[in-house]
DRENDO-1510 file (C-alpha; in Angstrom, 1 decimal, always signed):
<recs>
REC; n; res; u; v; w
REC; 1; UNK; +8.9; -20.9; -1.5 .
REC; 2; UNK; +12.7; -20.8; -0.6 .
REC; 3; UNK; +13.2; -19.2; +2.9 .
REC; 4; UNK; +15.8; -16.6; +1.6 .
REC; 5; UNK; +13.5; -15.7; -1.2 .
REC; 6; UNK; +10.7; -15.1; +1.3 .
REC; 7; UNK; +12.9; -12.9; +3.5 .
REC; 8; UNK; +14.0; -10.9; +0.6 .
REC; 9; UNK; +10.5; -10.3; -0.7 .
REC; 10; UNK; +9.4; -9.2; +2.9 .
REC; 11; UNK; +12.4; -6.9; +3.3 .
REC; 12; UNK; +11.7; -5.3; -0.1 .
REC; 13; UNK; +8.0; -4.7; +0.7 .
REC; 14; UNK; +8.9; -3.1; +4.0 .
REC; 15; UNK; +11.7; -0.9; +2.5 .
REC; 16; UNK; +9.4; +0.3; -0.4 .
REC; 17; UNK; +6.9; +1.8; +2.0 .
REC; 18; UNK; +4.4; +4.3; +0.6 .
REC; 19; UNK; +5.8; +7.5; +2.4 .
REC; 20; UNK; +8.9; +8.8; +4.1 .
REC; 21; UNK; +10.9; +8.9; +0.9 .
REC; 22; UNK; +13.4; +11.4; +2.2 .
REC; 23; UNK; +16.2; +9.1; +0.8 .
REC; 24; UNK; +14.9; +8.7; -2.7 .
REC; 25; UNK; +17.5; +10.9; -4.5 .
REC; 26; UNK; +21.2; +10.9; -5.3 .
REC; 27; UNK; +22.7; +13.9; -7.1 .
REC; 28; UNK; +26.0; +13.4; -9.1 .
REC; 29; UNK; +28.1; +15.3; -11.5 .
REC; 30; UNK; +30.4; +18.3; -12.0 .
REC; 31; UNK; +31.5; +20.8; -14.5 .
REC; 32; UNK; +28.3; +21.9; -16.0 .
REC; 33; UNK; +29.9; +24.2; -18.6 .
REC; 34; UNK; +31.1; +21.8; -21.2 .
REC; 35; UNK; +29.5; +20.1; -24.1 .
REC; 36; UNK; +31.0; +16.7; -23.4 .
REC; 37; UNK; +27.9; +14.5; -22.6 .
REC; 38; UNK; +29.8; +12.7; -19.7 .
REC; 39; UNK; +30.1; +15.9; -17.8 .
REC; 40; UNK; +27.4; +17.9; -15.8 .
REC; 41; UNK; +24.7; +17.1; -13.3 .
REC; 42; UNK; +22.5; +14.0; -13.0 .
REC; 43; UNK; +20.0; +12.5; -10.6 .
REC; 44; UNK; +19.5; +8.8; -9.6 .
REC; 45; UNK; +15.9; +8.7; -8.5 .
REC; 46; UNK; +14.5; +5.7; -6.4 .
REC; 47; UNK; +10.8; +6.7; -6.9 .
REC; 48; UNK; +10.8; +3.9; -9.6 .
REC; 49; UNK; +12.3; +0.5; -9.6 .
REC; 50; UNK; +14.9; +0.2; -11.1 .
REC; 51; UNK; +15.9; +3.6; -10.2 .
REC; 52; UNK; +15.6; +6.2; -13.0 .
REC; 53; UNK; +18.4; +8.4; -14.3 .
REC; 54; UNK; +18.1; +11.9; -15.7 .
REC; 55; UNK; +20.3; +14.9; -16.3 .
REC; 56; UNK; +20.1; +18.0; -14.1 .
REC; 57; UNK; +21.7; +21.3; -14.9 .
REC; 58; UNK; +23.4; +22.7; -11.8 .
REC; 59; UNK; +25.6; +25.6; -10.8 .
REC; 60; UNK; +27.9; +23.8; -8.4 .
REC; 61; UNK; +30.0; +20.7; -8.4 .
REC; 62; UNK; +29.0; +17.5; -6.5 .
REC; 63; UNK; +31.8; +15.6; -4.9 .
REC; 64; UNK; +32.2; +13.3; -1.9 .
REC; 65; UNK; +30.6; +15.8; +0.4 .
REC; 66; UNK; +27.0; +15.5; -0.7 .
REC; 67; UNK; +24.0; +16.2; +1.6 .
REC; 68; UNK; +20.5; +16.3; +0.4 .
REC; 69; UNK; +17.2; +17.3; +2.0 .
REC; 70; UNK; +13.8; +16.0; +0.6 .
REC; 71; UNK; +10.3; +15.9; +1.9 .
REC; 72; UNK; +8.4; +12.7; +2.7 .
REC; 73; UNK; +7.2; +12.3; -0.9 .
REC; 74; UNK; +10.8; +12.3; -2.2 .
REC; 75; UNK; +10.6; +15.8; -3.7 .
REC; 76; UNK; +14.0; +17.7; -3.6 .
REC; 77; UNK; +14.0; +20.7; -1.1 .
REC; 78; UNK; +17.7; +21.6; -0.9 .
REC; 79; UNK; +21.2; +20.2; -1.2 .
REC; 80; UNK; +24.9; +21.1; -0.5 .
REC; 81; UNK; +28.3; +20.2; -1.5 .
REC; 82; UNK; +29.6; +21.5; +1.7 .
REC; 83; UNK; +30.3; +25.0; +0.4 .
REC; 84; UNK; +26.9; +26.5; +0.0 .
REC; 85; UNK; +23.2; +25.4; +0.3 .
REC; 86; UNK; +21.1; +25.3; -3.0 .
REC; 87; UNK; +17.4; +25.5; -3.4 .
REC; 88; UNK; +15.2; +23.8; -6.1 .
REC; 89; UNK; +16.2; +26.5; -8.6 .
REC; 90; UNK; +19.9; +25.4; -8.0 .
REC; 91; UNK; +20.5; +29.1; -6.9 .
REC; 92; UNK; +22.1; +29.7; -3.4 .
REC; 93; UNK; +19.4; +29.5; -0.7 .
REC; 94; UNK; +18.7; +32.6; +1.2 .
REC; 95; UNK; +21.5; +32.9; +3.8 .
REC; 96; UNK; +22.8; +29.6; +2.5 .
REC; 97; UNK; +26.4; +30.8; +1.9 .
REC; 98; UNK; +29.6; +29.7; +3.6 .
REC; 99; UNK; +28.6; +26.3; +5.2 .
REC; 100; UNK; +31.6; +24.9; +7.1 .
REC; 101; UNK; +33.6; +28.1; +7.4 .
REC; 102; UNK; +37.3; +28.3; +7.7 .
REC; 103; UNK; +40.6; +28.0; +5.7 .
REC; 104; UNK; +39.5; +25.0; +3.9 .
REC; 105; UNK; +36.3; +26.6; +2.8 .
REC; 106; UNK; +38.4; +29.5; +1.4 .
REC; 107; UNK; +40.7; +27.2; -0.4 .
REC; 108; UNK; +38.0; +25.1; -2.0 .
REC; 109; UNK; +35.0; +27.6; -2.3 .
REC; 110; UNK; +35.0; +27.3; -6.1 .
REC; 111; UNK; +34.9; +23.6; -6.1 .
REC; 112; UNK; +33.3; +21.3; -3.4 .
REC; 113; UNK; +34.1; +20.8; +0.2 .
REC; 114; UNK; +37.1; +18.3; +0.8 .
REC; 115; UNK; +35.6; +15.8; +3.1 .
REC; 116; UNK; +33.3; +12.8; +2.9 .
REC; 117; UNK; +29.5; +12.9; +3.4 .
REC; 118; UNK; +29.6; +13.4; +7.2 .
REC; 119; UNK; +26.1; +14.6; +7.7 .
REC; 120; UNK; +22.4; +14.2; +6.9 .
REC; 121; UNK; +19.1; +16.2; +6.9 .
REC; 122; UNK; +16.3; +15.4; +9.5 .
REC; 123; UNK; +12.8; +16.9; +9.5 .
REC; 124; UNK; +12.3; +18.9; +12.7 .
REC; 125; UNK; +10.0; +16.9; +15.1 .
REC; 126; UNK; +6.6; +18.4; +15.6 .
REC; 127; UNK; +7.3; +21.3; +13.3 .
REC; 128; UNK; +6.2; +21.4; +9.5 .
REC; 129; UNK; +8.5; +23.1; +7.0 .
REC; 130; UNK; +11.7; +23.0; +9.3 .
REC; 131; UNK; +14.7; +20.8; +8.5 .
REC; 132; UNK; +17.9; +20.4; +10.3 .
REC; 133; UNK; +21.2; +19.8; +8.5 .
REC; 134; UNK; +23.8; +18.2; +10.7 .
REC; 135; UNK; +27.4; +18.4; +9.1 .
REC; 136; UNK; +30.9; +18.4; +10.0 .
REC; 137; UNK; +33.7; +20.5; +8.8 .
REC; 138; UNK; +37.5; +19.7; +8.2 .
REC; 139; UNK; +40.7; +21.0; +9.6 .
REC; 140; UNK; +44.4; +20.5; +8.7 .
REC; 141; UNK; +45.6; +21.9; +12.1 .
REC; 142; UNK; +47.4; +20.1; +13.6 .
REC; 143; UNK; +46.6; +17.2; +11.4 .
REC; 144; UNK; +43.7; +16.2; +9.1 .
REC; 145; UNK; +40.5; +16.1; +11.1 .
REC; 146; UNK; +36.7; +16.1; +11.0 .
REC; 147; UNK; +35.8; +18.9; +13.2 .
REC; 148; UNK; +33.8; +20.8; +14.4 .
REC; 149; UNK; +30.2; +19.4; +14.4 .
REC; 150; UNK; +27.5; +21.8; +13.3 .
REC; 151; UNK; +23.8; +22.1; +12.8 .
REC; 152; UNK; +22.0; +24.4; +10.4 .
REC; 153; UNK; +18.2; +25.0; +10.5 .
REC; 154; UNK; +16.2; +25.7; +7.3 .
REC; 155; UNK; +12.6; +27.0; +7.1 .
REC; 156; UNK; +11.2; +25.9; +3.8 .
REC; 157; UNK; +8.1; +28.2; +4.1 .
REC; 158; UNK; +10.3; +31.3; +3.7 .
REC; 159; UNK; +11.2; +32.9; +0.4 .
REC; 160; UNK; +8.1; +31.8; -1.5 .
REC; 161; UNK; +8.6; +28.3; -0.7 .
REC; 162; UNK; +12.2; +28.0; -1.8 .
REC; 163; UNK; +13.4; +28.1; +1.9 .
REC; 164; UNK; +15.9; +30.1; +3.9 .
REC; 165; UNK; +18.5; +29.3; +6.5 .
REC; 166; UNK; +17.4; +30.6; +9.7 .
REC; 167; UNK; +20.3; +29.3; +11.9 .
REC; 168; UNK; +23.6; +28.4; +10.4 .
REC; 169; UNK; +26.9; +26.7; +11.5 .
REC; 170; UNK; +25.8; +26.4; +15.0 .
REC; 171; UNK; +28.5; +24.4; +17.0 .
REC; 172; UNK; +27.4; +21.2; +18.7 .
REC; 173; UNK; +31.0; +19.9; +19.3 .
REC; 174; UNK; +33.8; +22.3; +19.2 .
REC; 175; UNK; +37.0; +22.6; +17.1 .
REC; 176; UNK; +39.8; +20.5; +18.4 .
REC; 177; UNK; +39.2; +16.7; +18.6 .
REC; 178; UNK; +38.7; +14.5; +15.6 .
REC; 179; UNK; +35.1; +13.2; +15.6 .
REC; 180; UNK; +33.9; +10.0; +14.1 .
REC; 181; UNK; +31.3; +10.5; +11.3 .
REC; 182; UNK; +27.8; +10.9; +12.8 .
REC; 183; UNK; +24.8; +8.5; +12.5 .
REC; 184; UNK; +21.1; +9.2; +13.3 .
REC; 185; UNK; +18.3; +7.0; +14.5 .
REC; 186; UNK; +14.7; +7.4; +15.3 .
REC; 187; UNK; +13.7; +7.6; +19.0 .
REC; 188; UNK; +11.5; +5.0; +20.3 .
REC; 189; UNK; +8.6; +7.3; +20.5 .
REC; 190; UNK; +8.7; +7.3; +16.7 .
REC; 191; UNK; +8.9; +11.2; +16.5 .
REC; 192; UNK; +12.3; +12.4; +17.9 .
REC; 193; UNK; +15.8; +11.5; +16.8 .
REC; 194; UNK; +19.1; +10.5; +18.4 .
REC; 195; UNK; +22.3; +11.7; +16.8 .
REC; 196; UNK; +25.5; +9.8; +17.7 .
REC; 197; UNK; +29.2; +10.6; +17.0 .
REC; 198; UNK; +32.5; +9.7; +18.8 .
REC; 199; UNK; +35.7; +11.4; +19.8 .
REC; 200; UNK; +38.5; +9.6; +17.7 .
REC; 201; UNK; +41.3; +7.9; +19.7 .
REC; 202; UNK; +39.4; +8.3; +22.9 .
REC; 203; UNK; +36.8; +6.0; +24.5 .
REC; 204; UNK; +34.1; +8.9; +24.3 .
REC; 205; UNK; +30.8; +8.6; +22.6 .
REC; 206; UNK; +28.7; +11.8; +22.3 .
REC; 207; UNK; +24.8; +11.5; +21.9 .
REC; 208; UNK; +22.4; +14.3; +21.2 .
REC; 209; UNK; +18.5; +14.2; +21.3 .
REC; 210; UNK; +16.4; +16.2; +18.8 .
REC; 211; UNK; +13.0; +16.8; +19.8 .
REC; 212; UNK; +10.2; +19.5; +19.4 .
REC; 213; UNK; +12.1; +21.8; +21.9 .
REC; 214; UNK; +15.4; +21.5; +19.8 .
REC; 215; UNK; +18.8; +19.9; +20.3 .
REC; 216; UNK; +19.8; +18.5; +23.7 .
REC; 217; UNK; +23.2; +17.3; +24.7 .
REC; 218; UNK; +25.8; +16.1; +24.3 .
REC; 219; UNK; +25.3; +13.2; +26.5 .
REC; 220; UNK; +28.6; +11.4; +26.9 .
REC; 221; UNK; +29.4; +7.7; +27.3 .
REC; 222; UNK; +32.8; +6.3; +28.0 .
REC; 223; UNK; +33.6; +2.9; +26.3 .
REC; 224; UNK; +34.9; +0.3; +28.7 .
REC; 225; UNK; +37.4; -1.0; +26.3 .
REC; 226; UNK; +39.6; +0.8; +23.8 .
REC; 227; UNK; +42.0; -0.6; +21.1 .
REC; 228; UNK; +45.6; +0.5; +21.8 .
REC; 229; UNK; +47.2; +3.3; +19.7 .
REC; 230; UNK; +45.8; +6.0; +17.4 .
REC; 231; UNK; +42.4; +5.2; +16.0 .
REC; 232; UNK; +41.8; +5.3; +12.3 .
REC; 233; UNK; +38.4; +7.0; +12.0 .
REC; 234; UNK; +36.0; +5.2; +9.7 .
REC; 235; UNK; +32.3; +5.5; +8.6 .
REC; 236; UNK; +30.3; +3.6; +11.2 .
REC; 237; UNK; +26.6; +2.8; +11.0 .
REC; 238; UNK; +23.4; +1.9; +13.0 .
REC; 239; UNK; +21.2; -0.9; +12.0 .
REC; 240; UNK; +18.0; -0.1; +10.3 .
REC; 241; UNK; +16.0; -1.4; +13.3 .
REC; 242; UNK; +17.9; +1.0; +15.4 .
REC; 243; UNK; +19.2; -1.5; +17.9 .
REC; 244; UNK; +22.7; -2.1; +17.0 .
REC; 245; UNK; +25.5; +0.6; +16.8 .
REC; 246; UNK; +28.9; +0.0; +15.1 .
REC; 247; UNK; +31.8; +2.3; +15.7 .
REC; 248; UNK; +34.9; +1.4; +13.6 .
REC; 249; UNK; +38.6; +1.6; +14.1 .
REC; 250; UNK; +39.6; +1.1; +10.5 .
REC; 251; UNK; +42.9; -0.5; +11.2 .
REC; 252; UNK; +42.3; -2.6; +14.4 .
REC; 253; UNK; +38.6; -3.6; +14.7 .
REC; 254; UNK; +35.0; -3.0; +15.6 .
REC; 255; UNK; +33.1; -1.8; +18.6 .
REC; 256; UNK; +29.5; -3.4; +18.5 .
REC; 257; UNK; +26.9; -2.0; +20.9 .
REC; 258; UNK; +23.2; -2.7; +21.6 .
REC; 259; UNK; +21.5; +0.7; +21.5 .
REC; 260; UNK; +18.3; +1.7; +23.5 .
REC; 261; UNK; +16.1; +3.9; +21.4 .
REC; 262; UNK; +14.2; +5.0; +24.5 .
REC; 263; UNK; +17.0; +6.1; +26.7 .
REC; 264; UNK; +19.9; +6.5; +24.3 .
REC; 265; UNK; +22.0; +4.1; +26.4 .
REC; 266; UNK; +24.7; +1.7; +25.0 .
REC; 267; UNK; +25.1; -1.7; +26.3 .
REC; 268; UNK; +26.5; -5.2; +25.8 .
REC; 269; UNK; +29.7; -4.0; +24.0 .
REC; 270; UNK; +31.3; -6.6; +21.7 .
REC; 271; UNK; +34.9; -5.9; +20.7 .
REC; 272; UNK; +35.8; -7.5; +17.4 .
REC; 273; UNK; +39.6; -7.2; +16.5 .
REC; 274; UNK; +41.1; -7.8; +13.1 .
REC; 275; UNK; +43.5; -10.7; +13.0 .
REC; 276; UNK; +44.5; -10.1; +9.3 .
REC; 277; UNK; +47.2; -7.5; +9.2 .
REC; 278; UNK; +46.5; -6.3; +5.8 .
REC; 279; UNK; +42.8; -5.9; +6.3 .
REC; 280; UNK; +41.6; -2.4; +6.8 .
REC; 281; UNK; +38.5; -0.5; +5.9 .
REC; 282; UNK; +36.9; +3.0; +5.7 .
REC; 283; UNK; +33.1; +2.2; +5.8 .
REC; 284; UNK; +30.5; -0.1; +7.4 .
REC; 285; UNK; +27.0; -0.5; +6.1 .
REC; 286; UNK; +24.1; -2.6; +7.5 .
REC; 287; UNK; +21.9; -4.8; +5.2 .
REC; 288; UNK; +18.2; -4.3; +5.5 .
REC; 289; UNK; +17.8; -7.3; +7.9 .
REC; 290; UNK; +20.0; -5.4; +10.6 .
REC; 291; UNK; +22.2; -8.4; +10.9 .
REC; 292; UNK; +24.5; -8.5; +8.0 .
REC; 293; UNK; +27.4; -5.9; +8.2 .
REC; 294; UNK; +29.5; -4.9; +5.1 .
REC; 295; UNK; +32.9; -3.6; +5.6 .
REC; 296; UNK; +34.8; -2.0; +2.7 .
REC; 297; UNK; +38.2; -0.7; +2.1 .
REC; 298; UNK; +39.4; +0.9; -1.3 .
REC; 299; UNK; +40.4; -2.5; -2.4 .
REC; 300; UNK; +37.5; -4.7; -1.3 .
REC; 301; UNK; +34.3; -5.7; +0.5 .
REC; 302; UNK; +33.9; -8.2; +3.2 .
REC; 303; UNK; +30.9; -9.2; +5.4 .
REC; 304; UNK; +30.2; -10.4; +8.9 .
REC; 305; UNK; +26.9; -11.8; +10.3 .
REC; 306; UNK; +26.3; -10.2; +13.6 .
REC; 307; UNK; +23.6; -12.7; +14.5 .
REC; 308; UNK; +25.9; -15.8; +13.9 .
REC; 309; UNK; +26.8; -17.9; +17.0 .
REC; 310; UNK; +30.4; -17.3; +16.1 .
REC; 311; UNK; +30.6; -13.8; +14.5 .
REC; 312; UNK; +34.3; -14.2; +13.6 .
REC; 313; UNK; +33.6; -17.4; +11.7 .
REC; 314; UNK; +31.0; -15.6; +9.6 .
REC; 315; UNK; +33.6; -13.4; +8.0 .
REC; 316; UNK; +33.7; -13.6; +4.1 .
REC; 317; UNK; +35.5; -11.6; +1.5 .
REC; 318; UNK; +33.0; -10.8; -1.2 .
REC; 319; UNK; +35.1; -8.9; -3.8 .
REC; 320; UNK; +38.6; -7.5; -4.5 .
REC; 321; UNK; +38.8; -4.5; -6.7 .
REC; 322; UNK; +39.3; -5.8; -10.1 .
REC; 323; UNK; +41.2; -2.9; -11.6 .
REC; 324; UNK; +38.3; -1.5; -13.8 .
REC; 325; UNK; +38.8; +2.1; -14.8 .
REC; 326; UNK; +36.1; +4.4; -16.2 .
REC; 327; UNK; +38.3; +6.5; -17.1 .
REC; 328; UNK; +40.1; +6.6; -13.8 .
REC; 329; UNK; +40.6; +4.0; -11.1 .
REC; 330; UNK; +37.3; +2.9; -9.3 .
REC; 331; UNK; +38.1; +1.6; -5.9 .
REC; 332; UNK; +35.2; +1.0; -3.4 .
REC; 333; UNK; +34.1; +4.2; -1.7 .
REC; 334; UNK; +31.0; +5.3; +0.4 .
REC; 335; UNK; +28.0; +3.0; +0.6 .
REC; 336; UNK; +24.2; +3.5; +1.5 .
REC; 337; UNK; +21.2; +1.1; +1.7 .
REC; 338; UNK; +18.5; +2.5; -0.6 .
REC; 339; UNK; +14.9; +2.0; -0.9 .
REC; 340; UNK; +15.2; -1.0; -3.4 .
REC; 341; UNK; +16.9; -3.0; -0.6 .
REC; 342; UNK; +20.3; -2.8; -2.3 .
REC; 343; UNK; +23.5; -1.1; -1.1 .
REC; 344; UNK; +25.2; +1.1; -3.6 .
REC; 345; UNK; +28.9; +2.1; -3.4 .
REC; 346; UNK; +30.2; +5.3; -4.9 .
REC; 347; UNK; +33.7; +4.7; -6.4 .
REC; 348; UNK; +36.9; +6.8; -6.1 .
REC; 349; UNK; +37.7; +9.4; -8.6 .
REC; 350; UNK; +35.7; +10.7; -11.6 .
REC; 351; UNK; +34.0; +7.7; -13.2 .
REC; 352; UNK; +30.7; +6.4; -14.5 .
REC; 353; UNK; +30.0; +3.5; -12.3 .
REC; 354; UNK; +28.5; +2.4; -8.9 .
REC; 355; UNK; +29.2; -0.9; -7.3 .
REC; 356; UNK; +26.1; -2.8; -6.0 .
REC; 357; UNK; +25.3; -5.4; -3.4 .
REC; 358; UNK; +22.2; -6.8; -4.8 .
REC; 359; UNK; +20.9; -9.1; -1.9 .
REC; 360; UNK; +22.6; -7.7; +1.3 .
REC; 361; UNK; +20.0; -9.7; +3.5 .
REC; 362; UNK; +21.6; -13.0; +2.3 .
REC; 363; UNK; +24.7; -14.7; +3.9 .
REC; 364; UNK; +28.2; -14.7; +2.4 .
REC; 365; UNK; +28.6; -14.8; -1.4 .
REC; 366; UNK; +24.8; -15.0; -1.8 .
REC; 367; UNK; +24.7; -11.3; -1.1 .
REC; 368; UNK; +25.9; -10.9; -4.7 .
REC; 369; UNK; +28.4; -8.0; -4.7 .
REC; 370; UNK; +28.8; -6.8; -8.3 .
REC; 371; UNK; +31.5; -4.5; -9.3 .
REC; 372; UNK; +30.6; -1.6; -11.6 .
REC; 373; UNK; +27.2; -3.0; -11.4 .
REC; 374; UNK; +25.3; +0.2; -12.4 .
REC; 375; UNK; +26.5; +2.4; -15.3 .
REC; 376; UNK; +25.9; +6.2; -15.0 .
REC; 377; UNK; +25.6; +8.5; -18.1 .
REC; 378; UNK; +27.6; +11.2; -16.2 .
REC; 379; UNK; +30.8; +11.2; -14.4 .
REC; 380; UNK; +30.6; +10.9; -10.6 .
REC; 381; UNK; +33.3; +12.0; -8.2 .
REC; 382; UNK; +32.5; +9.9; -5.2 .
REC; 383; UNK; +29.1; +11.5; -4.3 .
REC; 384; UNK; +27.1; +9.5; -1.9 .
REC; 385; UNK; +24.6; +10.4; +0.8 .
REC; 386; UNK; +24.8; +8.6; +4.1 .
REC; 387; UNK; +21.0; +8.6; +4.8 .
REC; 388; UNK; +19.4; +7.5; +8.1 .
REC; 389; UNK; +16.4; +5.2; +8.2 .
REC; 390; UNK; +13.6; +7.6; +8.0 .
REC; 391; UNK; +11.0; +4.8; +7.9 .
REC; 392; UNK; +11.8; +3.5; +11.4 .
REC; 393; UNK; +8.7; +4.0; +13.6 .
REC; 394; UNK; +8.0; +3.7; +17.3 .
REC; 395; UNK; +9.5; +0.8; +19.4 .
REC; 396; UNK; +6.1; -1.1; +20.0 .
REC; 397; UNK; +5.4; -1.9; +23.7 .
REC; 398; UNK; +8.6; -0.2; +24.8 .
REC; 399; UNK; +8.5; +2.2; +27.8 .
REC; 400; UNK; +8.7; +5.2; +25.5 .
REC; 401; UNK; +6.0; +4.1; +23.0 .
REC; 402; UNK; +3.6; +6.6; +24.3 .
REC; 403; UNK; +2.9; +9.0; +21.3 .
REC; 404; UNK; +1.4; +6.7; +18.8 .
REC; 405; UNK; +3.3; +9.0; +16.3 .
REC; 406; UNK; +2.7; +6.8; +13.1 .
REC; 407; UNK; -0.7; +5.9; +11.5 .
REC; 408; UNK; -1.1; +2.5; +9.8 .
REC; 409; UNK; +0.0; +2.6; +6.2 .
REC; 410; UNK; +1.8; +5.9; +6.2 .
REC; 411; UNK; +5.2; +4.3; +5.4 .
REC; 412; UNK; +6.8; +3.6; +8.8 .
REC; 413; UNK; +8.2; +0.4; +9.8 .
REC; 414; UNK; +7.4; -0.5; +13.4 .
REC; 415; UNK; +9.7; -2.7; +15.6 .
REC; 416; UNK; +8.7; -4.9; +18.5 .
REC; 417; UNK; +10.1; -4.2; +22.0 .
REC; 418; UNK; +12.5; -7.0; +22.8 .
REC; 419; UNK; +14.7; -5.8; +25.8 .
REC; 420; UNK; +18.1; -7.2; +25.7 .
REC; 421; UNK; +19.7; -8.7; +28.8 .
REC; 422; UNK; +22.5; -6.5; +30.2 .
REC; 423; UNK; +25.9; -7.8; +30.0 .
REC; 424; UNK; +27.4; -9.3; +33.1 .
REC; 425; UNK; +30.8; -7.9; +32.1 .
REC; 426; UNK; +31.8; -4.4; +30.8 .
REC; 427; UNK; +32.6; -5.9; +27.3 .
REC; 428; UNK; +33.0; -9.1; +25.5 .
REC; 429; UNK; +36.3; -9.6; +23.5 .
REC; 430; UNK; +35.6; -11.8; +20.5 .
REC; 431; UNK; +38.0; -13.9; +18.6 .
REC; 432; UNK; +39.7; -11.8; +15.9 .
REC; 433; UNK; +38.5; -11.7; +12.3 .
REC; 434; UNK; +40.8; -13.9; +10.1 .
REC; 435; UNK; +40.1; -14.0; +6.3 .
REC; 436; UNK; +39.0; -17.6; +5.3 .
REC; 437; UNK; +41.4; -19.5; +3.0 .
REC; 438; UNK; +38.4; -19.7; +0.4 .
REC; 439; UNK; +38.2; -15.9; +0.3 .
REC; 440; UNK; +39.3; -13.9; -2.6 .
REC; 441; UNK; +42.8; -12.8; -1.4 .
REC; 442; UNK; +44.4; -9.7; -2.7 .
REC; 443; UNK; +48.0; -10.2; -4.0 .
REC; 444; UNK; +50.9; -7.9; -3.2 .
REC; 445; UNK; +51.7; -5.5; -0.3 .
REC; 446; UNK; +49.1; -4.1; +2.0 .
REC; 447; UNK; +47.7; -0.7; +0.6 .
REC; 448; UNK; +48.7; +2.6; +2.1 .
REC; 449; UNK; +46.3; +3.9; +4.8 .
REC; 450; UNK; +46.1; +7.8; +4.4 .
REC; 451; UNK; +43.4; +9.7; +6.4 .
REC; 452; UNK; +39.9; +9.6; +4.7 .
REC; 453; UNK; +40.1; +13.5; +4.3 .
REC; 454; UNK; +43.5; +13.1; +2.4 .
REC; 455; UNK; +41.8; +10.5; +0.1 .
REC; 456; UNK; +39.1; +13.1; -0.6 .
REC; 457; UNK; +41.7; +15.8; -1.4 .
REC; 458; UNK; +43.6; +13.5; -3.7 .
REC; 459; UNK; +40.2; +12.7; -5.6 .
REC; 460; UNK; +39.6; +16.4; -5.9 .
REC; 461; UNK; +43.1; +17.1; -7.3 .
REC; 462; UNK; +42.8; +14.2; -9.7 .
REC; 463; UNK; +39.4; +15.6; -10.9 .
REC; 464; UNK; +41.0; +19.1; -11.5 .
REC; 465; UNK; +43.7; +17.5; -13.6 .
REC; 466; UNK; +41.0; +15.6; -15.5 .
REC; 467; UNK; +39.1; +18.7; -16.2 .
REC; 468; UNK; +42.1; +20.5; -17.2 .
REC; 469; UNK; +43.0; +17.8; -19.7 .
REC; 470; UNK; +39.5; +17.6; -21.1 .
REC; 471; UNK; +39.4; +21.4; -21.8 .
REC; 472; UNK; +42.8; +21.3; -23.5 .
REC; 473; UNK; +41.5; +18.7; -25.9 .
</recs>
């Protein structure tokens, strides 16, 4: 059997584990009060392969800010568009009003929150029926920023099993600085969680620990290297095996760290600058092998292999936006790795497609990036969840593998303890990424680079105009 096919089959088997299906669902759709069949809510459900699609009547619009809570069997528990939390009846959850309070909430309370999916839900360690929502607000003072960083706690045993919010909008990091979108990774003991964010345009990384006693931190790390000038905040990621953290400056380059799931420590920083002046991106997503990293801008997708002897030489451009409209422009937007082993990209504006990377464990063009690769029966306005890897188990034979928190066959994927040697220098500055001549080069001037929050607001305004035109006709 071909070695790449063997790898793909093993990865697919591991990612389709029998439990821990908290990431099985995607919710799309808006404007539920029209007879146009393209409008209204829908679900993309990964409990089957290929994922099944079906309509779902809702009472709120879903946009780029989409956060979903599901149980380990993949059953929906709650969801939010950043304005309110909804239960399985699609009504406002008890005490679930006014998420992310402030002037922007007041301005957009009849729509959806004008930010990207900067958050996720985690089951509370050691406590049945309790779920944490970690979420970020937005501010326009003094400039567009993702701030502050909150948690909200939900008890699903209350209100006849429909759940109730018991703690809401609790501030973890205060209003003021702009924060990089958070990521979460399972602790090496297989039970607890680490939550990681950063302070934009500073060398600060903030880490929190979630365990049965609650939330601890922030524990702050100062990066030994920082790119010059103002940082362009982009969506970073942590590898499915929990051992590599990537923080992105979308204009200048990448910070690549080893992460210790036992101690929460960062080490062996590699700094990867961009040598191509018109390359910039807003998202990073790992493939299931934890080695291939996919970087996307509105106009294209590129990939690097972090396991390559020369990381810079592994840089490939997989696709440039082909101009497809359905009915509006459909540039690359937020990605996530799903249980079928593929990476799905939401696209900009209200349209009926997702872009798909079919084989993200394979190198270069073999990854098979397909534009408008999945057609949706309903319009989607950039909705995408940035789910953590719920299936990651204990770090076997590591110093913190003491709980034996997962049983064989219950859906968790264990990793072996392979301690990395500490770097002899504070960081390693790699050769810059320069697009290969064989890549698919985009013609014309470099695209504009507005803040992510401004891009979301533009999408929301375009959607309002789209709805107005639809109703007038």
